[in-house]
GUBA-189356 format. One record per residue: residue in one letter; z, x, y of N, C-alpha, C in turn. Coordinates in pm, whole numbers, plus 50000, padded with zeros to 5 digits. Example, Ala and Ser with C-alpha at 12.3 -4.5 7.8 and 13.67 -1.06 7.14 Angstrom:
% residues 2
A507805131949431507805123049550507805132049670 S507085128549775507145136749894507875129050003 
END
This chain:
% residues 360
M483185135751790482735134751652482545120051616 K481475117151541481185103551500481525101851351 I482385092051325482875089551189482375075851143 L481795075551024481375062850963482425059050859 F483125048050883484195043450794483655031750711 L483585033550580483055023350489484195017350407 E484435004450425485514997750353484954985850273 P484804987350141484244976650059485194964950037 F486494966750067487484956350038488394954950159 Y487894947650259488524947250391489634936650395 G490784940450343491944931650343493184939550306 G494364933750331495614940150293495764954050355 S496254963450274496474977150323495164984050358 H494074980350289492764986150321492394982850466 K492584970250503492264965950639493204972550740 D494494973250707495464979350798495094993750831 V494735001450728494405015450750493115016850831 A492115008750798490845009350870491045006251018 L491764995351047491994991451186492865001651259 G493895006451189494795016051252494095028951288 F493295034151195492595046651222491565044851334 K490795034051328489785031651431490425030351569 S491595024051576492255021851705492885034451762 H493295043751677494085055151724493355068551720 S492275069451645491565082151635491005086351771 S490975099451794490375104751917488865105451906 H488335102051789486895102751766486265088751766 Q484975088151767484245075451763484125070851619 V484715059351587484745054351450483925041451441 T482905041651356482105029551327482565024051193 L482975011451193483535005151074482534995051017 I482164996950890481314987350818482114982550697 T482194969350679483104963850579482444953050494 L483114949850384482804938250302484104930450281 P484044917350260485264909250245486104913550124 D487404910550131488334914450024488354903949913 S487254903049840487154893849727486224899849623 R486364895249498485494899549389485414914849382 W486574920849366486684935349379485864942949275 K485704937249157484914944349055483454945449099 W482944934949164481564935549215481464944749335 R482554945949410482544955549521482344969849466 M483054972949359482944986349302481544988849247 R480934978449194479604979949135478484979449239 G478694971849346477554969249435477694973049580 A478894977049625479084980049768478174991249815 A477935001149731477095012449771475695007849811 F475174997949740473824992849770473824985449904 Y474884977749929474984970650057475064980550173 F475944990250162476104999850271474845008150293 A474205012250184472965020050197471905012250274 D471914999050259470914990550324471284987250469 H472554988950506473014984750639473334996350733 I473075008450690473275019950778471905023850835 E471755022450966470445024351027470005039051021 N470905048051058470535062251059471755070651022 I471805074650896472975081850845473175095150916 S472095100850970472195113951037472905113051173 D473175100651219473905098951345475375102851331 Y475865103651207477295105651184477605119851139 D478815124251174479265137651137480005137751004 V480645126650970481405125750845481505111150803 I481585108950672481725095550616483095094350550 F483815083650581485135080950525485025068150443 A485205069050311485065057350223486315056050136 T486615043750094487805041550013487455039049867 D488485037049786488355038249641487535027449573 M487225016449639486385006249576484915008449607 M484565020949626483195025049657482715034449547 N481485032149500480875041349405480115051849486 I480785063249508480215073649594478985080049529 A478975081049397477815086949327476565078549350 D476685065349338475555056549365475105057749511 F476085058149601475785058949744474985071549776 K475405082849720474695095449745473305095249682 A473185089149566471875088349500470905079849581 L471415069249644470575060149721470095066449852 L470955074449916470635079650050470165094150050 G470135100449935469595113949930470645124649952 K470225136949941471165148249944471595152350085 D470805149050186471105153750322472065144150392 L473265142950335474275133950390475355141950461 P476035135650557477235142050613478285143450503 P479295151850523480385152850425481045139250402 I481445136750278482075123950243483525126250202 V484425118850266485855119050233486175106050162 M486825107050046487215095049972488725093349978 Y489165081250014490595078350026491015068349919 F492025072149840492515063449733493725055449778 H493525042349798494655033049814495255029949678 E494385027549580494775025349442493655030449353 N493825029949224492755033849134492755024549013 Q491655024348942491495014848831491845021048696 L492475032548698492925038948574494405036348547 S495225036948651496665035348632497185021948685 Y496315013748743496755000848797497194991848681 P498374985848686498854977448575498004964948557 L497774961448433496934949948401497744937048407 A497094926448455497714913248452497714908048309 P498604898548278498624892848143497244887548104 G496774891547986495484886947936494304895647975 Q494524905348067493444914048110493274925848013 K492044930948007491754942947930491264953848023 Q491594966047988491184977548070489664979048070 D489094980248189487664982748203487484997548236 S487245005548133487195020048153486025024148243 Y484995015648250483865018848337484285019548483 L485135010148526485595010048665486475022148694 G487285025948597488075037948614487215050448623 F486135050648545485255062348548484495063148680 I484235051648744483635051748878484555059348974 N485885056848963486825064249048486745079249022 I486635083148896486575097348863485315103748918 T484165097648888482895103648934482795103549086 S483315093149150483295092549297484105104049356 A485265106849296486085117949344485375131349324 V484695132849210484005145449180482905148449281 V482145138249321481005140649408481365140049557 S482595136349589483035136349729483355150549774 D483275152949904483585166149957485085168349972 K485815157549994487275158250006487855145349950 V489005146449881489645134749821491075133849875 L491445121949922492775119549976493495108749894 F494765110949867495605100949802496735097149896 N497175084549887498185079649981499625083149942 S499825090149830501145095549795500975105649683 Q501965114249668501955123849557502105116549425 F502935106149425503095097849306501745092549258 H500955087249351499665081449316498725092049259 F498685103549323497835114349273498225118449131 N499515119949106499985123748972499595113248868 E499765100548903499405089648811497915089848781 F497105091948884495655092148867495225103548776 I495725115448800495325127048720495725125048574 T496915120048550497355117548412496455107548342 A496135096548412495295086148352493855090848335 A493345098748431491975103848422491835113448303 K492815122148283492795131148168492775123148038 S493605112948032493685104647911492345098047880 L491665092847983490385086347961489335096447914 I489275107847979488265117847943488485123147801 K489735124147760490025128947625489595118947517 Q489395106447556488905096447461487395097247442 M486715104747528485255105947519484875114847402 P483675112947348483195122147244482905135847305 D482905145947222482575159447270481135160047319 P480845167947421481795176247496482535168347601 K483835169947609484675162547704484665169847839 P484235163247946484115170048077485435171348151 L486385178448092487685180048156487605188448283 W486475195548302486275203048425486315193948548 M486025180948527486055171548638487455170748700 I488475171248614489845170448662490165182148753 E489765193948713490045205948793489295205448926 Q488075200448925487335199149051488035189649148 I488535178449093489215168749179490495174949237 K491255181849154492495188249201492225197849317 M491155205449306490855215649406490545209849544 K490045197549547489625191849676490555180649723 T491695178749655492585167549686493695171449781 Q494065162049865495205163549957495915150049966 V497235150249975498015137949995498165135550145 V497735123750190497845119950330498375105650336 Y499585103950384500175090550390499415081750488 P499315068850458498635059750551499465057550676 G498795055350787499505051550908499905036850902 C500885033150982501355019250987501305014251130 R501015001451145500954995251278502284988251304 F503164994851378504504989551403504584980751526 G503504979951601503534972051723504154979751838 T504174973451955504714979952074506174975952094 G506844983252177508244980152207509204987952120 S510464986952153511504994452084511784988751946 C512064997651851512484993551717513944997051695 E514704998451803516105002351791516864991951709 V517644996651615518414987751529519744984651598 K520014972151615521274967851675521984958751576 K523254956751599524004947651515523384933851526 K523014928451412522284915751411523294904251401 E523454897551513524434886651518523854874251453 K523724875151323523124863951250524034860051135 T524204847251119524874842051002524004830950948 P523514832150830523754842950734522724854250748 P522924865550675521914876250674520604871250614 M519514877550656518184872950615517534883150520 I517084878250404516384886450305514884884650325 I514174895850328512724895650350511984899250221 W510954891250188509954894750087508614894650159 N507964906050170506704906750247505614913850167 H505464909650042504484915749952503444905249910 R502324910149856501314900949802501924892149694 W501444879649688501944870349586501154872549456 E501404883849393500664887049270501594893149168 Y501124893549044501944897548930502494911648945 D501714920749006502134934749011503294937049109 K503644926849188504814927949275506044921949207 N505884916849086506994912649000507914902249065 P507354891249115508194881349186509244874749096 E508974873748966509944867648875511274875048879 F511184888448878512364896948884513134894449014 F512394893349123513014891149255513764877949259 F513104867249218513734854049228514874852449126 D514784859349013515914859348919517144865748982 A516944876949052518054883549120518654874449228 L517794867649303518274858449406519064846949346 Q518634842149229519354831449162520774835849128 C520914848449084522244853749055523114853849181 I522504857549294523234857549421523644843449461 K522734834149443523014820249480524134814349395 E524144817849268525194812849178526564818249214 K526614829349287527884834749335528334828249466 N527534818449513527804811349637527814820449760 I526974830849755526804839749869525714834049959 V526004832950086525094826450181524054836550230 F522794832150236521714840550289520554831850332 D519744837150423518454831050459517364838850386 L516214832450370515124838550292513804836550365 V513074847650383511754847350445510764852950344 I509814844650301508804848550203507464849750276 L507004862250293505754864850362504744870550262 G503714876950308502734883250220501534874350194 E500404880750164499154873550139499214866050006 R498674853850008498714845349889497294842649841 P496924847749723495584845049669495464830549622 D494254826449588494054812749540494864809949414 A494894819649324495694818449202496864828049214 Y498074822749217499264831049233500314826749130 P501304835049102502314831849001503054818849032 K503234810848929503884797748943505324798848994 V505924810448975507324812049013507544809549162 F506514811449245506654808849388506874793949415 D506144785349345506324770849363507714766549315 D508144772349205509484769249155510544773749255 A510344785849310511324791449403511414783149532 Q510294777549574510304769449697511254757449682 K511384752549560512304741449534513744746349517 V513894757049440515234762149410515944767049536 F515184773849625515774779949745515404772549873 K515174759649861514734751749977515734752150093 D517014753650062518024754050168518114767750235 Q517594777850169517654791450224516364795550295 I515234789650259513934794150308513724790650455 R513324800650533512994798650674511474799850697 V510814808050620509354809350623508884810750479 F507784803850448507264804350311505754804850317 G505204816950325503754818350329503304828950427 Y502034832050416501424842750495501414839250644 V501784848850726501754847250871500554855050923 K499564848350979498324854951021498514864151140 S499354860351233499574868351353500424880551319 H499894892551347500654904751320501904905251407 K501814900251529502964900051618504064891151563 E503684879251513504684870151456505274876151329 Y504424882551249504894889251127505974899451160 L505714908051259506704918151297507974911751353 S507824900351419509014893851476509954889051366 W509394884751253510254880651140510924892851078 L510214903851072510834915951018512004920351105 K511844919151238512934922751330514174914251306 K513984901851265515114892851240515784895551106 G515064902451018515554904550883516714914250875 S517484913050768518594922050740518274931350624 I517624926050521517364933550398515934930750353 V515204941150312513894939350250514014943950106 V513474936050015513584939049872512194940849812 S512054950949728510854952349646511274952649500 T510494945849418510694946249272509384950349204 A508504956949278507134959549234507084967949106 I506054965149027505724973848914504544982848949 Q503944980449065502854989049114503004990449264 E503105002749312503145005449456502835020149477 N501685022949534501275036849553501775042749684 F502115034149780502775038749902503855028749940 G503475017349995504455007250032504485004450180 I503325001150238503244998350382504184987050422 S504254976350342505074964850380506554968550388 V507024976850297508424981250300508664990150422 V507764999450446507915008450562507935000450692 E507074990350703507054981850823508404974950843 A508954969350735510224962150746511364971550781 V511394983350720512454993050747512384997850891 R511175000050940511005004351080511574993851176 Q511474981051139511974970351226513454967551206 G514124975451121515574974251110516114968450982 C515254965350886515724959950759516214971250668 F517274968750596517744978550498517024976050367 P516434986350305515624984250183516434985450053 L516124976949958516594978249820515344979049733 L515164990449666513884993749603514104999349464 P513154997249373513275003249238513205018449244 N513935024849157513985039549154512795044949075 R511605042449128510365047049065509225044949164 L507985046649113506795044949196506855054749314 S506375050549429506345059349546507645059249626 Y508555049949595509725047949681510645060149693 P510965066949582511805079049600511155089649688 E509825089549691509085099449770509125096449919 I509035083749957508915080450099510245077250166 M511295075150085512615072650142513435085650141 P514245088050244514995100650253515975102350137 D516015114550082516845117549965518305113949987 K518805116350107520235114750133520725100250121 L519785090750121520165076650112519705070049982 H519175077949889518685072249763519775064449689 L520995069449691522085063049619522295048649667 H522085046349795522295032949852521055024049840 I519885030249840518625022749848518075018949711 L518095028349616517365026849491518235020749381 Y517615012249301518305006049187517505008549059 H518205007848943517575010448814517394997948729 S518094987248762518074975348677518324962948762 K518104951348703518354938848775519834937448809 K520684941548715522124940948738522514949248859 E521924961248870522244970048983521684964449113 L520494958449109519924952349228520834941149278 V521304932549187522184921549227523454926949289 K524034937449231525264943349283525054948949422 K523944956349443523674962149575523364951349677 L522624941149636522274930249726523524922449767 E524394919949672525644912949702526484920749803 H526584933749782527394941949874526784942050014 A525464942950023524804943250154524954930050228 L524914919050155525054905850218526474903150265 L527454908050190528844905350224529424915450322 N528754927150336529274937650423528174942950516 P527524934350594526374938750674526704949750774 E527934950050824528314960050924528274974250868 K528394975650736528394988950673526994994850662 Y525984986850691524604991150673523874993850804 I524544991350916523884992751046523455007151072 D524375016551050524065030651077522955035650985 M523005031750857521955036050764520605030050802 A520625017450845519385011050888518785018051010 E519675022751099519225030151218518555043351177 I519185050551085518635063151036517275060850971 L517195050550889515955047750817514835043550911 S515175035451010514165031151107513565043251178 N514405052451219513925064551286513075073151192 E513465073751065512695081450966511285075750949 M511155062650955509865056250932508875058351045 E509375062651162508495065151276507405075251242 K507685084451151506685094551115505445088451051 F505545075851004504415069150943503615060751043 S504015060751169503245053251269501895060051290 W500885052351327499575058251356499675068151472 E500525065151568500675074151681501135087951636 S501935088351529502475101151481501545108151384 C500795100551303500055107051193498535107451213 V498015101051317496555100851334496005114951355 H496805123851413496335137451437496045144651306 Q496815141451202496555147651072495185143351019 Y494875130451035493575125350993492445131951074 D492605132051205491555137751291491335152551261 N492415159951248492295174351220491665176951085 L492035168850987491465170450853489955168350856 L489495157850923488075154950930487335165451012 E487965170451117487345181051196487165193651112 N488155196951030488085208850947487005207750840 I486755195650792485685193750694484335196450756 I484175192350882482925195250950482745210450963 
END
């Protein structure tokens, strides 16, 4: 089977999923991409670029496109005799939290709605994400003048399925062993942007530092041209703890730092799945995560009490205990690492392949 994979925003988790699927699928995957910049223009114009760069659309059995694509425009440009189109939602522009000073652009959110309606199959990367999207889509449509096309919501529900993204864990064993390291290492491996709430993270670390608890700090993740000032401040405040400060281009080197880590922390206000957390947990890091978003869904119920926190005070308390009692977390880290294996591309690519085969 020949699959045409269209990715208008080739970076971050979008790039990871595209590369992972292309590398592991049993089918022939052709990948056409655009750079991960100027995302609003990608949503408005990617369909025109792709329509112009596909030599013969009839060569393909199915089209796989992601959420920064206007599928309605794409279908209008290429005509009705298209292969089935599958749309995959990494995020959406209806429920995504706004940065300070930003205003909601309902047009971009409506592109997501209409694209889902005209697609043959719609996939979301978590149940949490799907629920958030449906709630926000209903709210937007109800703001429209009569007649309100609420039938669109029901159409989307009928063709939607939750399919978790695969993760690239690298080769070799991920067995968790007692980490003979002093001090323990805290990992931050998220984008340097407002929606990952870095202020909350560094405030919690400051509380730990004031208690004179020793730790190492690794700050990874992609850094945009404009990023929160708190990172520059933190580089000075935690200069004695920092071992890495900035994006690591080599995936192998990135995974090697995760293997050295003891604890991975998320303070995100937006996370529809959490590839970076899953990667760190697979490599042996114990996670401390907010009790919301997708995290309760992807982490095993039996360990929620140890993993999830409700407030900054609770995060500091859990982080302090993990740093001072690392031996108590080895067995839980082992269990979690094994649990995360189900998200490897080797384990989940068959679900993707079977789903696309069934659409044909």
